[in-house]
C-alpha positions as CSV (number, residue, x, y, z in Angstrom):
1,M,0.0,0.0,0.0
2,E,2.9,2.4,0.8
3,A,4.4,1.8,-2.6
4,L,1.1,2.4,-4.4
5,N,0.7,5.6,-2.3
6,S,4.1,6.8,-3.4
7,I,3.4,6.0,-7.1
8,V,0.0,7.8,-7.1
9,G,1.6,10.7,-5.2
10,A,4.3,11.1,-7.8
11,I,1.8,11.1,-10.6
12,N,-0.4,13.6,-8.7
13,G,2.6,15.9,-8.5
14,V,3.0,15.9,-12.2
15,V,-0.7,16.1,-13.3
16,W,-1.5,18.8,-10.8
17,G,1.7,20.7,-11.6
18,P,1.9,24.2,-13.2
19,L,0.9,22.9,-16.6
20,M,-2.4,21.6,-15.4
21,L,-3.3,24.9,-13.5
22,V,-2.4,26.9,-16.7
23,L,-4.5,24.5,-18.8
24,I,-7.6,24.8,-16.5
25,L,-7.4,28.5,-15.9
26,G,-6.1,29.2,-19.4
27,V,-8.8,27.4,-21.4
28,G,-11.5,28.8,-19.1
29,F,-10.2,32.4,-19.5
30,F,-9.8,31.9,-23.3
31,L,-13.5,30.7,-23.5
32,Q,-14.7,33.5,-21.2
33,V,-12.9,36.2,-23.4
34,G,-14.1,34.5,-26.6
35,L,-17.7,34.6,-25.3
36,K,-17.1,38.3,-24.3
37,F,-17.8,37.4,-20.7
38,M,-21.3,36.4,-21.6
39,P,-21.5,33.6,-18.9
40,I,-21.0,36.2,-16.1
41,L,-23.1,38.9,-17.7
42,R,-26.0,36.5,-18.5
43,I,-26.4,34.8,-15.1
44,G,-29.9,36.2,-14.9
45,T,-30.8,34.7,-18.3
46,G,-29.6,31.4,-17.1
47,F,-31.8,31.4,-14.0
48,K,-34.8,32.5,-16.1
49,L,-34.3,29.6,-18.4
50,L,-33.7,27.2,-15.5
51,F,-37.1,27.9,-13.9
52,A,-38.8,27.9,-17.4
53,G,-37.1,24.5,-17.9
54,R,-38.7,22.6,-15.1
55,E,-40.7,20.8,-17.9
56,G,-39.0,19.3,-20.9
57,Q,-39.0,21.4,-24.1
58,G,-37.5,19.0,-26.7
59,D,-36.0,15.6,-27.2
60,G,-34.3,13.9,-24.3
61,Q,-34.9,11.8,-21.2
62,I,-35.0,14.4,-18.4
63,S,-36.1,18.1,-18.1
64,P,-33.4,20.8,-18.3
65,F,-34.0,21.5,-14.6
66,N,-33.4,17.9,-13.6
67,A,-30.3,17.8,-15.8
68,L,-28.8,20.6,-13.8
69,M,-29.9,19.0,-10.6
70,T,-28.3,15.7,-11.6
71,S,-25.2,17.7,-12.4
72,L,-25.4,19.6,-9.1
73,S,-26.0,16.3,-7.3
74,A,-22.6,15.2,-8.5
75,T,-20.8,18.5,-7.7
76,I,-22.4,19.5,-4.4
77,G,-20.7,16.8,-2.2
78,T,-17.8,16.4,0.1
79,G,-15.9,19.0,-2.0
80,N,-18.1,21.7,-0.6
81,I,-17.6,20.6,3.0
82,A,-14.4,18.6,3.3
83,G,-12.8,19.9,0.1
84,V,-13.0,23.6,0.9
85,A,-11.7,22.9,4.5
86,T,-8.8,20.9,3.1
87,A,-7.9,23.7,0.7
88,V,-7.9,26.3,3.5
89,F,-6.0,23.9,5.8
90,L,-3.2,23.2,3.2
91,G,-3.2,26.5,1.3
92,G,-4.4,29.1,3.9
93,P,-7.3,31.6,3.5
94,G,-5.9,32.6,0.1
95,A,-7.0,29.3,-1.4
96,L,-10.6,30.5,-1.3
97,F,-9.7,33.4,-3.7
98,W,-8.3,30.9,-6.2
99,M,-11.4,28.8,-5.9
100,W,-13.4,31.9,-6.9
101,M,-11.1,32.5,-9.9
102,T,-11.5,28.8,-10.9
103,A,-15.3,29.3,-10.7
104,L,-15.5,32.5,-12.7
105,V,-13.5,31.1,-15.6
106,G,-15.2,27.7,-15.0
107,M,-18.6,29.1,-15.8
108,A,-17.4,29.6,-19.4
109,T,-15.9,26.1,-19.4
110,K,-19.1,24.5,-18.1
111,Y,-21.2,26.5,-20.7
112,A,-19.0,25.3,-23.6
113,E,-19.1,21.7,-22.3
114,A,-22.9,21.6,-22.3
115,V,-23.2,23.4,-25.7
116,C,-20.9,20.7,-27.2
117,A,-22.7,17.9,-25.4
118,V,-26.1,18.8,-26.8
119,K,-24.7,19.7,-30.3
120,Y,-22.9,16.4,-30.7
121,R,-25.0,14.0,-28.7
122,E,-26.2,10.7,-30.2
123,K,-29.0,8.1,-29.6
124,D,-27.8,4.7,-28.2
125,E,-29.3,1.3,-29.0
126,L,-31.9,1.8,-26.3
127,G,-33.1,5.1,-27.9
128,N,-31.7,7.3,-25.2
129,F,-29.6,10.4,-25.8
130,V,-25.9,10.0,-24.8
131,G,-23.3,12.6,-24.9
132,G,-20.3,14.2,-23.2
133,P,-16.6,14.7,-24.1
134,M,-16.1,11.3,-25.7
135,Y,-19.0,12.1,-28.1
136,Y,-18.1,15.6,-28.9
137,I,-14.5,14.5,-29.5
138,K,-15.7,11.7,-31.9
139,N,-18.4,13.7,-33.7
140,G,-16.9,17.2,-33.5
141,L,-13.2,16.5,-34.1
142,G,-13.2,13.4,-36.3
143,A,-11.4,10.1,-36.6
144,K,-7.9,11.4,-36.0
145,W,-8.9,12.5,-32.5
146,A,-10.8,9.3,-31.7
147,W,-8.1,8.1,-29.3
148,L,-8.7,11.2,-27.1
149,G,-12.3,10.3,-26.7
150,V,-11.4,6.8,-25.7
151,A,-8.8,8.2,-23.2
152,F,-11.5,10.4,-21.6
153,A,-14.0,7.5,-21.3
154,L,-11.3,5.3,-19.8
155,F,-10.2,7.9,-17.2
156,G,-13.8,8.8,-16.5
157,A,-14.9,5.2,-15.9
158,I,-12.1,4.6,-13.4
159,A,-12.2,8.2,-11.9
160,A,-15.9,7.8,-11.1
161,F,-15.0,5.2,-8.5
162,G,-12.7,7.7,-6.8
163,I,-14.3,11.1,-6.9
164,G,-17.9,9.8,-7.2
165,N,-17.9,6.7,-5.1
166,G,-14.9,6.0,-2.8
167,V,-14.4,9.6,-1.6
168,Q,-18.1,10.2,-1.0
169,A,-18.8,6.9,0.8
170,N,-15.6,7.4,2.9
171,G,-16.7,10.9,3.9
172,V,-20.1,9.7,5.0
173,A,-18.7,6.8,7.0
174,Q,-16.1,8.8,8.8
175,V,-18.4,11.7,9.7
176,L,-21.2,9.4,10.9
177,E,-18.8,7.4,13.0
178,S,-17.2,10.4,14.7
179,N,-20.5,12.2,15.3
180,F,-23.0,9.4,16.0
181,G,-20.8,6.4,16.6
182,V,-22.1,4.5,13.6
183,N,-19.8,1.7,12.5
184,T,-18.3,2.3,9.0
185,S,-19.4,-1.1,7.8
186,V,-23.0,-0.4,8.7
187,T,-22.8,2.9,6.8
188,G,-21.4,1.1,3.8
189,V,-24.3,-1.4,3.7
190,I,-27.0,1.3,4.1
191,L,-25.4,3.4,1.3
192,M,-25.3,0.3,-0.9
193,V,-29.0,-0.4,-0.4
194,L,-30.1,3.3,-0.9
195,T,-28.0,3.7,-4.0
196,A,-29.2,0.4,-5.6
197,A,-32.8,1.5,-5.1
198,V,-32.2,4.6,-7.3
199,I,-29.5,3.8,-9.9
200,L,-31.0,0.6,-11.1
201,G,-33.8,2.8,-12.5
202,G,-31.4,4.7,-14.7
203,I,-31.2,8.4,-15.5
204,T,-34.9,9.1,-15.2
205,R,-35.0,7.9,-11.6
206,I,-31.7,9.6,-10.8
207,G,-33.0,12.9,-12.3
208,A,-36.3,12.6,-10.4
209,V,-34.5,12.0,-7.0
210,A,-31.9,14.7,-7.7
211,G,-34.6,17.2,-8.7
212,K,-36.2,16.9,-5.2
213,L,-33.2,16.3,-2.9
214,V,-30.6,18.7,-4.3
215,P,-32.6,22.0,-4.0
216,A,-33.8,21.0,-0.5
217,M,-30.4,20.1,0.8
218,A,-28.6,23.1,-0.8
219,I,-31.1,25.6,0.6
220,A,-30.9,24.1,4.1
221,Y,-27.1,24.2,4.1
222,I,-27.0,27.8,2.7
223,I,-29.4,29.0,5.5
224,A,-27.3,27.3,8.2
225,G,-24.1,28.7,6.7
226,L,-25.6,32.2,6.5
227,L,-26.6,32.0,10.2
228,V,-23.0,31.2,11.1
229,L,-21.8,34.2,9.1
230,I,-24.5,36.5,10.7
231,I,-23.4,35.4,14.2
232,N,-19.8,36.2,13.2
233,I,-20.6,39.3,11.1
234,G,-18.0,41.4,12.9
235,E,-15.2,39.1,11.6
236,I,-16.4,39.0,7.9
237,G,-14.4,42.0,6.9
238,N,-11.2,40.6,8.4
239,A,-11.9,37.2,6.8
240,L,-12.2,38.7,3.4
241,S,-9.0,40.7,4.0
242,L,-7.2,37.4,4.8
243,V,-8.6,35.8,1.6
244,F,-7.3,38.6,-0.6
245,T,-4.0,39.2,1.2
246,Y,-3.0,35.5,1.4
247,A,-3.9,34.9,-2.2
248,F,-0.8,36.8,-3.2
249,T,1.4,36.6,-0.1
250,P,2.5,33.6,2.0
251,S,0.3,33.0,5.0
252,A,2.3,32.7,8.3
253,A,1.9,29.8,10.8
254,E,-0.8,30.6,13.3
255,G,-2.2,28.4,16.1
256,G,-2.5,24.9,14.6
257,F,-2.1,26.2,11.1
258,A,1.4,25.4,9.7
259,G,1.6,28.3,7.2
260,A,1.5,28.1,3.4
261,A,3.3,29.6,0.4
262,V,1.4,31.4,-2.4
263,W,1.9,28.4,-4.6
264,A,0.1,26.2,-2.1
265,A,-2.9,28.7,-2.1
266,I,-3.1,28.6,-5.9
267,R,-2.5,24.8,-6.2
268,F,-5.0,23.7,-3.5
269,G,-7.5,26.5,-4.4
270,V,-7.6,25.5,-8.0
271,A,-7.5,21.7,-7.4
272,R,-10.2,21.7,-4.7
273,G,-12.2,24.2,-6.8
274,V,-12.2,21.9,-9.8
275,F,-12.9,18.9,-7.4
276,S,-16.0,20.7,-6.1
277,N,-17.5,22.3,-9.3
278,E,-16.0,19.9,-11.8
279,A,-15.7,22.7,-14.5
280,G,-13.3,21.3,-17.1
281,L,-13.5,17.7,-15.9
282,G,-16.1,16.9,-18.6
283,S,-18.4,15.1,-16.2
284,A,-21.4,17.5,-16.1
285,P,-22.0,17.5,-19.9
286,I,-22.8,13.8,-19.7
287,A,-25.9,14.7,-17.7
288,H,-26.8,17.8,-19.8
289,A,-26.7,15.7,-23.0
290,A,-29.8,13.8,-21.7
291,A,-31.8,17.0,-21.3
292,E,-35.1,17.7,-23.1
293,T,-33.8,21.0,-24.3
294,K,-34.6,23.5,-27.1
295,G,-31.0,23.4,-28.1
296,P,-27.2,23.6,-27.2
297,V,-27.1,27.3,-26.1
298,N,-30.3,27.0,-24.0
299,Q,-28.8,24.1,-22.1
300,G,-25.4,25.8,-21.9
301,L,-26.9,28.8,-20.1
302,I,-28.5,26.5,-17.6
303,A,-25.4,24.4,-17.2
304,M,-23.1,27.3,-16.3
305,L,-25.2,28.0,-13.2
306,G,-23.9,24.7,-11.7
307,T,-20.5,26.3,-11.2
308,F,-21.9,29.5,-9.9
309,I,-24.2,27.8,-7.3
310,D,-21.6,25.2,-6.3
311,T,-18.5,27.5,-5.8
312,I,-19.5,31.1,-5.7
313,I,-22.4,30.4,-3.3
314,V,-22.0,27.1,-1.4
315,C,-18.1,26.9,-1.2
316,S,-17.9,30.6,-0.3
317,I,-20.2,30.1,2.7
318,T,-18.2,27.1,3.9
319,G,-14.8,28.9,3.4
320,L,-15.9,32.2,5.1
321,A,-17.5,30.3,8.0
322,I,-14.1,28.5,8.6
323,I,-12.1,31.7,8.4
324,S,-14.5,34.1,10.2
325,T,-14.9,31.7,13.2
326,G,-11.1,31.4,13.5
327,A,-11.4,27.6,13.1
328,W,-8.8,27.6,10.3
329,T,-6.0,28.0,12.9
330,S,-7.2,25.0,15.0
331,G,-5.1,22.4,13.2
332,E,-8.2,20.4,12.2
333,S,-8.7,19.5,8.5
334,G,-11.4,18.1,6.2
335,A,-15.0,17.7,7.4
336,A,-13.8,18.0,11.0
337,L,-12.7,21.6,10.3
338,T,-16.1,22.6,8.8
339,S,-17.8,20.9,11.7
340,L,-15.8,22.9,14.2
341,A,-16.6,26.1,12.4
342,F,-20.3,25.5,12.6
343,A,-20.3,24.0,16.1
344,T,-18.6,27.1,17.6
345,S,-21.5,29.2,16.4
346,L,-24.6,27.0,16.2
347,P,-25.8,24.5,18.8
348,G,-25.6,21.1,17.2
349,G,-23.7,22.6,14.3
350,G,-21.3,19.6,14.1
351,H,-24.2,17.2,13.8
352,L,-25.8,19.4,11.2
353,I,-22.6,19.2,9.1
354,A,-22.6,15.4,9.5
355,I,-26.1,15.1,8.2
356,A,-25.5,17.6,5.3
357,L,-22.3,15.9,4.2
358,S,-24.1,12.5,4.3
359,I,-27.0,13.7,2.0
360,F,-24.6,15.7,-0.2
361,A,-22.3,12.7,-0.7
362,F,-25.3,10.3,-1.3
363,T,-26.5,12.4,-4.2
364,T,-23.0,12.7,-5.6
365,I,-22.8,8.9,-5.6
366,L,-26.0,8.9,-7.7
367,G,-24.8,11.5,-10.2
368,W,-21.4,10.0,-10.7
369,S,-22.8,6.5,-11.2
370,F,-24.5,7.9,-14.4
371,Y,-21.3,9.5,-15.5
372,G,-19.3,6.4,-15.0
373,E,-21.7,4.1,-16.8
374,K,-21.9,6.4,-19.8
375,C,-18.1,6.3,-20.1
376,V,-18.3,2.5,-20.0
377,E,-21.2,2.4,-22.5
378,F,-19.1,4.4,-24.9
379,L,-16.3,1.8,-24.6
380,L,-18.2,-1.4,-24.3
381,G,-21.8,-0.8,-25.4
382,V,-25.2,-0.9,-23.6
383,K,-24.6,-4.5,-22.5
384,S,-22.1,-3.2,-19.9
385,L,-24.6,-1.0,-18.1
386,L,-26.1,-3.5,-15.6
387,P,-22.7,-5.1,-14.7
388,Y,-21.3,-1.6,-14.1
389,R,-24.2,-0.6,-11.8
390,V,-23.7,-3.8,-9.8
391,L,-19.9,-3.2,-9.5
392,W,-20.7,0.5,-8.5
393,I,-23.0,-0.6,-5.7
394,V,-20.4,-3.2,-4.3
395,A,-17.6,-0.6,-4.5
396,I,-19.5,1.7,-2.1
397,Y,-18.8,-0.7,0.8
398,F,-15.0,-0.8,0.1
399,G,-15.0,3.0,-0.2
400,A,-16.7,3.4,3.2
401,T,-14.1,1.3,4.9
402,A,-10.9,2.4,3.0
403,D,-8.1,4.7,4.0
404,L,-9.3,8.3,3.4
405,G,-5.9,9.8,2.6
406,F,-5.2,7.4,-0.3
407,V,-8.8,7.7,-1.6
408,W,-8.5,11.5,-1.7
409,L,-5.1,11.3,-3.4
410,L,-6.3,8.8,-6.1
411,A,-9.5,10.9,-6.8
412,D,-7.4,14.1,-7.1
413,T,-5.1,12.4,-9.6
414,L,-7.8,10.9,-11.7
415,N,-9.6,14.2,-11.8
416,A,-6.7,15.8,-13.6
417,M,-6.3,12.9,-16.0
418,M,-10.0,13.3,-17.0
419,A,-9.6,17.0,-17.5
420,I,-6.7,16.9,-20.0
421,P,-8.6,15.3,-23.0
422,N,-11.7,17.4,-22.3
423,L,-9.9,20.7,-22.1
424,I,-8.0,20.0,-25.4
425,A,-11.3,19.2,-27.1
426,L,-13.0,22.4,-25.8
427,A,-10.1,24.5,-27.0
428,L,-10.3,22.9,-30.5
429,L,-14.2,23.1,-30.6
430,S,-14.3,26.7,-29.3
431,P,-15.0,28.3,-32.8
432,I,-18.2,26.2,-32.9
433,V,-19.2,27.3,-29.4
434,F,-18.6,31.0,-30.3
435,K,-20.5,30.7,-33.6
436,L,-23.6,29.0,-32.0
437,T,-23.6,31.6,-29.2
438,K,-23.4,34.5,-31.6
439,E,-26.2,33.1,-33.7
440,F,-28.4,32.5,-30.7
441,F,-28.2,36.0,-29.3
442,A,-28.4,37.6,-32.7
443,S,-31.7,35.9,-33.3
444,G,-33.1,36.7,-29.9
445,G,-32.7,33.0,-28.9
446,K,-34.8,31.6,-31.8
447,S,-32.2,30.0,-34.0
448,E,-31.6,26.9,-31.9
449,E,-31.5,23.4,-33.4
450,P,-32.1,20.6,-30.8
451,G,-28.9,18.8,-31.6
452,G,-28.3,15.1,-31.5
453,S,-28.2,12.4,-34.1
454,P,-29.0,8.7,-34.2
455,A,-26.1,6.4,-33.4
456,E,-24.4,4.9,-36.5
């Protein structure tokens, strides 16, 4: 195990090196500039379309609203509670600033992903729409880039067991054991049963569950977080000052905090930001490709809200709660650090975090099961779906009882390996994204083609 840890650690150091950070931020910034900052300027339009899209308006399996909720079910998870805390613990308060930067450019990335997903989606043998990076690479870039689509699907199928299964199950098991004394094996079995009850029904059932659970859990967490911030309102100014100061200068050791260089703030802020909102990973467009949408740009405008809600709203509340309460200097990390921040301000705050993390992680397991199975379907066909779902359910138990440190490391590494093929594809397909966007707004939103073609 130690040797495996060292190997994965070495790979992690390479894939999350300067080149990856430049690729994620660079492609996002390039898309944001090419779109003339439309994703930021049109947030209101996105929300209007979201609420109008509670019912399907075209071909697909789930409504545009449920497509976003499925995407959010996969992103609002341990990254928002444990991931933000880990970023602040390892990179200092400045890491939150770099999470924000990742989100602002990531809105353009997520928009472009969904536009391409709907534009180049196909129908599989079962008559369902399928899409995502592997399909927009195959149908948008042609045969010479086919290997890149295969690489994404391969990384995605494996990565799903890390980011979407092991990390989530482990987070639930650990937090329930420390707060309520529930044995990790018991948690593993319960999660297996609950997951099986949903995912064996496919994307329609996943979308229906996500459409109800995600808004409820997100609103409850946001209200609790805002209460913590209101109680500590006198420290908010200082907290924001620390965020902006330490984004560009080293943060000194304080209390149980060991101190961090600026590079650490950037590295962990960007890495945990991507882990949380998944902009650039290529996971979310797999869900958006199944939407009953009027067309690519319509769904892109809805999709970009996922990054805004996840990072600018939810992660900000977690990060500011940790910093404003002073919990960031305690020496705690992960979910325990967020629990401490909430517990110091709200009676039963620690238990609240335990329950929130459990629900967040459960919906992430549901969302990522769909992402993983679509990657496997691309590689092996529809006959692989049922075996993959069964393997997914069994893996939950092992994730719940595994070593957290290694699971986090593996998930972090596989995240980067998924992002590389996707970001290359988005850069190459950017002229199509810019053209579709320009035509859409020039026609007042009436020139949309639904997108999608039958499988060959």
